[in-house]
N, C-alpha and C positions, 0 to 999 in steps of 0.2 A: 370488333367487340373485345372488351377487356374484362378480366375476371380476377377476383381477389377473395381468398378465404378470410372471414372475419374472426376466425378463432386464433389466427397467428398474430403476434405482436409486430409492430413496425420495427424495421432494422436498418442497417447501414448499407445494405446491398443496393447497387444502382442498376442491376440488370435482372432479367427474367429468370424464373426458376424452371426446373425440368420436372416433368411427370412422365415416368416410363409407362404408366397405365392410363387408360382413358379417364378423363376427369369425372365422368358419370359413375365410375366405379370407385374413385378415390374419395368423393365427398357424398354426404347423405342427402343434403338439401341444397337446392339452388335458390338463392334469393334474387329473383329475376326481375330486372327492370322491364318496363313495357314500351314507352315511347322511344323509338329508335333502336330497340332491341328485338321486340316481338312484332311490333307493327309501327307503321308511320301513317298517321291519319286513320283511315278506315281499313287500310290494306295490310295484310301480313307481309313481313319481310321474307323474301324468297328463301325457302328451306327451313324457316323457323318452326313451323308447326310440326313438320316431320322430325326435326331434330329433337324437339321436346318429347314427342311420342317415342322415338327410338331410345332416348335417355331413360324415359319412364320404364321401358321394357327391361332395362338393366337394374331397376330398383331405385332409380334416382327420383327423388320427389322435388316438386317445384312449388315455391310460393311466389306469387306475383307482388312485388313491392315497388310502388310507384310514388314519385314526388308529385305527380299530377293530382291536385286536390279537387278538380272540378266535378267529378262524377262519383256517385255512391258506388260501393262495391258491386251491387246488383247490375248496374249499367255496364261496368267493366266486364263482368262475367258474361253478359249478353253478347258483347263484342267478341270475347274470346271464344265462346261457343260457336258464334257465327263463322269464325275463322277455322273451326274444326278442332279446337282444344277442349278437352274434357275438364273444364274448370267449374268450381262451385264458389259460392260466396265466401266460404271459409278459406279459400285459397288466395284471397286478395287482402292486402293491407295497404292503405293509402296514407299519404302524409297528413291528410285531413283527420283521419282517425288517430294518428299519433299526436297531432297537435291538440285535439280535443281531450285525449287522455292526460296530457300534460296539464291542461287547464283544470281538469277535474281533480287533480292532485292537490291543487291550491285553493279552489273556490268551493264554497258550500253548495250542496245540491240545490238545483233550481235557480242558481245565479244567472243573471242576464249577461249574455256575451254578444257584443256587436260583431256580426259576421260580415267582413269585407271579402266576399267571395260568392260561390254558387251553391248548387244543391248538394254537392259532395260534402262541403264543410258544414252546411246547415244540418244535414242528417247526422254527421259525426258528432256535432255538439249536442244534439238531442239525445243520441244514443248514450252519451256519457252523463245524462241526468242534468244537463244545463239547458238554459232557455235562450235560443238564438233570437236576436233582435236586429233591426235594420236601421235604427236611428240612434244618434247620440243622445236624443231626448228621452230615450227609454231607460235611462240610468244603468247602462251596462257597467259591469265590474271589471271587464277586460275586453280586449280587441283581438279577434282571430282573423288573419288575412291569408287568403289563398286564391290562386288563379281561377278565373272563370271566363269563358268567351264573352259573356254578356256584361262583364264588369265595366261600369261607366263612371262618369264624373260624379254623379250624385252620391253613389255609395262610397267612393274614395273621399269625397268631401266629408261625409258622416264620420269616416275613419279619422280624418284630420281633426275634426271637432272633438272627438272623444280622446284621441291621443294627446291633444293639447292640454288636457286635464291631468296628464301623467298616469293614465291607466296602464296596467300591464299589457304588453303587446307580444303576441306569439304569431310568427309566420309559419305557414306549412312548409315552405321551402324558399330558397332564394336563387333558383335557376334563372339566369338572365334571359335565356332563350328557350323556345319550345319548338321541336321539329314538327312540321306539318307536311301534308302531301304537296303543298304549294311552295314549301321552302321553310326558312327559319323565321319564327314569329316571336314577339315579346313574351317572356315567361313571367312567373310571379315575381322574380327578383327585380324586374324592371319596375313593377308597380310598387314593390316595397321601397325601392330607391326613391321613387316619386314621393311617397308619403314621408320618407325619412328627410328628404329635402324640405318639405313643408314644415314638419314639426321639430326638426333639429336633433333627432336621435334615431337610433336603430332599434330593431325589435329586441326585446328582452330575451327571447329564446326562439330558436328555429328547430322545427321537428324533423324535417326531411333530410335526406342525404345531402352533404356529407356528415351532418351532425348525427349524434349517437341515437336519439330517441327512436327513429323509425326502424333502423336495423336491429337495435336491441329488442324492441317489441316484436319484430318479425321473427327473430331467432327463438323467442319464447313461444309465440303463437304457433309456429310450425314445428315445435319440439325438435329443433335442429341440434345435433351433437357435434357435427363437423360441417358447418355450412360454408358455402362459397357465394360471394357476391358477383353477379353477372350484369354487366351494363355496357353502355356505349360512351359514357362520359367520364373522363379522368377527374374532373373537378367535383363531381357529385357521387356517382356510383362507386368509383374506385377509391377515391379519397375517403369515402365513407367506410369502405372495407379496410383500408389501410391508411393511417393518418398522413403518411408521406405522399400519398397520391399516386403511387406507382403500382402497376398491376403485377400479378404473379405470372399470368399467361396472356397471350395475345392470339386472337383468331379472327377470321373474316366474318363469322356469324356464329349462330348457335351450334352449327355442326362441329365447332371446336370442343364441345362436350364429349364427342364420340371418338376422339383421337388422342394419342400420346403427344406430349409437347417437349421438343428439344430445348435445351437452354443454350444461350450464347456462351462462348468461351473466350477468355482473354488471349489475344495474340501477343507475341513477343515484341512486336513493333508498336504496341499500344492500342491497336485496333481490336475489333471484336468479330468473331466468326460464328456462323450458325448454318449448318448444312453447306451448300456450295457458295454461300454468300459471305462477304467480308465488309465491314463498315468501320469508318474512323472519322474523327473530327480533325481536320488538318490545322495548320498553324494559324490560318486566318479565321478559324471558327466555322468553316463550312463542312457540312456533313457529306461524306463521300461513300457511296454504296456501289460495290462491284460484285459480280459473280465470278468465281474463280475460273470458270470455263471461258470467260470473256463475253458470254451472252448476257443481255440485259435482264431477260425474264426466264424463268424456269418453271417446272411443274410444282415448285415449292416456294412461291413468292413470299409467303409469310415468314419463312426463315430469314429472308432479307430484311423484313420489317423488324424481326426480333433482334437481329444484329444491329440494325439502325437504332432501335430503342436503347440497347445497351451502350452503344457508343455515345449517343446524345446525352443520356442521363449521367453517364460517367463523366463526360466533359463538363456538364453543368455543375456537378458536384465539385469540380475543380475551379469553379467560378468563371468558366468560359461558356457563355451562352451560344450554342451552336445555331447556325443558319440552316434550317431544314430545307432540303431540296423538294419543294412541294410537288413539282411535276413528277419527279422520280418516285416519291412516296405514293402518289396517286396511281402510278402504273403498278407499283407493287400491290396496292390494295385491291385493284380490280383484276390482277393477273390470276 
């Protein structure tokens, strides 16, 4: 899990920051991703529900902010409650809602919008005073595209017919993949790319992370003064919080909200250290991670990951793409 405050501007730092106090005390609202962060498929990620409850006991508020446009907020809340989280409809903001709000800024009330997506996007379009349609023959004034498990050739074809006329095109999000209980599946970005290949252009706007609309709307909706973005993907959740795509903190899961976070420090030999761990990128671009005691794993494995992130990002800033030791990082992540 990686987290990033959205109130801080992007900077030149290539490494993680420190927090001497628990994150749940340092920030007022967590803009919390769902898929891959709170749950995968129908099941909660181990420890996630308890971590949210423990953070709430410290006064930390949570807003659930998801790129998944397939379900209306009420359905999301039903799942969250089923997992044991005290969520309400007002606690959820989806990329479908953000996309519909963008459309409503530019279209007259009652305008027809071709929805290439599912119930979540249809409901969001209706809620913004627009009229969802499912055929290019219904004279839509714009196309809204979002992922849905039932999305098929017919609706994608309607989208192609409409977009070929040059209509405005808004995508809820462009995640290429979606985590499921069975593995990684195609996300909305895969279907957006499919239509882009057919019509020869890309969407005019994207509402979801890492683009600004969803997180900006979320900060306002949840009255956040000092929010922090929490998610599992660097290319959406974290890049959305910080344009450079680098997190401020790294943790195994949502329990990271309940602890302090040490920062890696630069070593004289060019490497990076955090706790008992040291990491560097050697001359051939390979990332090397060692524990000072000589043992591979310790009770603080994520200090090793923090050092590794600092070393890799610093080397990448120098124009040297590091070769990540996948097996070693996997051991750190599960340790």
